[in-house]
N, C-alpha and C positions, 0 to 999 in steps of 0.2 A: 321610379316608374310604378305606378299602381294599376293592377290588373284587377279585372272583375272576377271574383272567386265565388263559385257556386258550389254548395254541397249537394251532390246528387248521390243517392244510395250509397252513403258512406264513403263517397270519393270525391276528391276535389277536381273541379273543372275550372280551367282558367281561360278567360276570353277577353280578346282586346280588338277594337276596331281600328283598321288601317285605311290609308287612301293611295291609291295608285298615282304617283305623281310623275311616272315615266312617260315621255312624249309618244311613245310607241306602245305603251301599255305593257302587260305582262307577256313577253314574247319568250322565245325559247331560253335565252341566257339567263334572265332573271327567274324564270320557272325553275331552271336547273340549280341555281343557287338557293332557292328556297328548299327544293328537294334535297339537296346534299345537306344542309343544315338539319332538316327535319329528320333524316336518316342517322344522324349522329345520337338520337334520343330513342329511348325505349317506349316512350309514352305515345299515345294516340294523339294524331294532330290533323285537324280537319279545318279546311277554309271554305268560308261561305261567301257566295255572291247572291244575295237574296236568299231564295229557298233552295238553291243549287249548292250542294257542298262537295266536296273532293277531298281525297287522302293527299296531304301535303308532301309525302314521301314518293309521290309518283308524278314524273314529269308531264307525262301525257295527260294525266288527269287534271293537273294544274293548267293546262292550255285550255281545256274545255270551260274554264272560267270566264273566258272572253273578257278579261277586265282590261278596258280602255283607261286612257289617262282620265282621272277624276274619279274613278269607280271606287265605291266604298266596300271593303271587304272585311269579314270577321274571322279572326283565326281563333281556334279552340283547341286545347289541349287537356288531356287528363292522363294521370299516372305518373310514374317517376320521372323527375326532371321536367314536368310540364311548365312550371314557372320560368325556368331558366330558358326553354325552347321558346316560349313566347317571346320573351325578352329579346332573344337574338333575332328571331323573325321580325319583330317590330322595328328593331333598329335598323335592318335591311331596308325596310320601306322608308323610314325617317331619314335615312342617308341616301335615299334614291338609289340604292344598291351600289353604292360606291365601296370599293375594295382598295385599300392602299391608295386613295386619291383618283382612282380611275372608275369613271361611271361606266357602268354595263348597258 
């Protein structure tokens, strides 16, 4: 998996675009899953819906994205573990938030 890497002020920023494929969009359960993974990392992680960006570690902020099915989002991370964090979050979207064969 290749991520866009941008050098900004001597730090690496990783960015990847994802699409919300869930029939009901990003509701509480998938937002909780995103937040749970994001909080495992020390890096800063933001998710953008157009010009609107939120902290991926905060469930209530994620809910304000209003990401319905088909919405394109950009996940951006910088700091320690940012590449791994992006990879895990992208995988959530690519598998439609399936954990152990169960869709959320």
